[in-house]
N, C-alpha and C positions, 0 to 999 in steps of 0.2 A: 261707512255703516257696512252696504251691502261686502266688502271686503271679509270683514272681520264678522258675518252673520255663516258666510256662506265659510268661511275660518272653524266655525263654532258648528257646522250645518254637519262638515268630512270627518271634524273628531269626536265629533258624537255617535256619527257611525259607523269609523272606526273600534272606537268601545264594545261597543253593546253587541259586533255583526258576527264575533266570535263563539260560537257552538258553548254557551252555558246551560245554569242549568234554568234559571229561568226563559232563556228561548228555549227553549226540548219541552217546557210544562204546555208553553204556549204552542209550540206544532201542537202534543199530542189532540189538545182541544179542539184545534184547527181539524183538524182529522174527523174529531168526532162532531164536530159543530156543535160543538156544549160549551154556552157560553162565553162565545170570542169575541162579543163586544165588552161585554162588562172587564173581562179580561187584560182583555188588550189594554182598555180603558185606568184600567188598575194599575199594569206598569209603566206605560205613557206616563197616566198625567205623574205618577212614584218618579221618575224620573226628571220630572221638567220640575214636581217640591223639592227634591237633593239637586237639582241643578241650580237653582235658584235662591237655595241655602248656599251653599258652598258658590257663590259670586257675593252672598250676602259676607265672607268670612267664616262661613262657620269648620270651612275647611281648614284652616285653620289650628281649630279651638282640638278638630277631632286630630289631629297629625301629633297634638301635644297630651293628646290622652288614652297612654298608653291600654291601661287597663281597659276602656272602652270597646278599648279595637280585640281585644282578648278573649276577651267574653262572648261579645258578639262571633269573632271568629270558631271558638267553641261548642256556641247555640246551631251556628250554620251548619259548622261537620255536623253534629249529633243529627240533624233537622236532612240533612244531604245524606246518611246513611241511609236513615228508616225507610227513606224512597225511592232511598236504589234500591235495600230487600223489597218493597212493596213490587216491582217495575219488577224486579226479578221475575219471582216469584209469579206474577200477571204471563213474563216468557214461559213460565212453565204449564202453562192453558192460556195459549195463546185464543181470538175471540176478530170474529171477520168484523166490517165493517155495518155490518145487522146488526148484528146478535151486540159490540159493543153502545151501538146507538139504542139502543132495547132497557139498560142497566145506566144508563145518562145519571151521572151522578148531582148530590145539590149542589144550587148554586151559592150554601155557604160558605160547604165544603171545599171549593172550589177556591171561593177569595179565600177561604185564608188559608189555605195552601202558595195562592196567588203573592198573599204580602208574606209567605213567608220564604219566598223563593226570592222576595223582594227585598225587604229589611231582615234578612239571618244570617247576610252575604256582603262580608265585608269588602267584596270587592267594590259591589255598587257606590259602599263611601266613599270608598279608596275612589274610583274613578270620577263621578258623578260631582261631588262633594269637594275632595281635594285636589283630584289633576284639574277638572276644567276651573273651578272655584281658581285656581294656585294660577295658571296657563288667564285666564280672562283680566289679573290683572294689567296685563298690556297693554290692555285698551280703557278704554276713560269717556265717562257718561255712554252720552247716546249709543258707542257704538263699542260699547259693556254688552247692554241689555243687548241692542244686538243679536252680539255672537253665545246670549244664551241663548234667546231666540231663536240662533240657528241652532245647535244642540234640541232642544228640547224640536220642535220640527222635527229633525234627524231619529231622535224613541218616536214619535207618535210614525211614521212614515212606515217607521222600520216594524214597529209588535202590529198596526194591523196588516200590514205588508205581509207578515208570516201566518195570524192569525187565517184571513180570511184568504193567502197566497197554497194553504194548505190543505186546500179541499182540494188545487189542483189535479192530489199525487192520488186522491180517493180509490179509484180504478186500481192501482198496486197494491191500493193499505188492504183494498177484498177478499182479500187472499191473508187466512191464517197466520201460514210461513212470514207475511209481510209485519204484520202486527210483532212478531214475537222479537226479529229482526232488531224493529227499531223501541223494541220496550228493553231489549240483552241494552242495544247505545243509550237509552234511555240510564240503568244500571250502571255503565262503565263509567259515562259522565259523571253524574251524581258523587261517585264512591271517587272516583279520584279527583275531583275539583272536591270530595270532604279532604280526603289525604291530602289533596296539596294544600287546605286551610291551615292543620292542623301541623305539618313539616314544618311552615313561614315564623310556629310557635317555637322549635324546635331548635 
């Protein structure tokens, strides 16, 4: 069981460590110290739900539903383009950390964006439900549960580490220029992922 849990943890970590839309969003919220706990919990709990669904066999259903994947892909790409536009617009008027915290966004808006980054990204389903779910077939019984638990732990460790660890970079982001660079990078990442999603449909 221990080896199964370690396998799940390492695979889960390898899938979520890549720079993506969800991670970029959590990083920015962590720098601003806005709703960090709630947003990290949503990301990690969503991963846990999808991983559990994959281990339960939902991955096979999604893999055989091309229309569902196409719909999620198009919706996710449009959302990413919109967020990229907002990031580039922020980069035109960068603000220092203290100024940014004064304009704290609402919790509802942050949760809505977080859920969109999570569930409008087809990679989330392909990674957690399809890939992790299909690979869990090599384990049986308690070992399979341990494998899933390992992947879930990796998700919790990563998102809370990213969200709360971001504050270590706050001295750097006390300068407006640093926010400009961050928002440009976020915009590029979002747009690149969006184009990448649409390219998969071509």
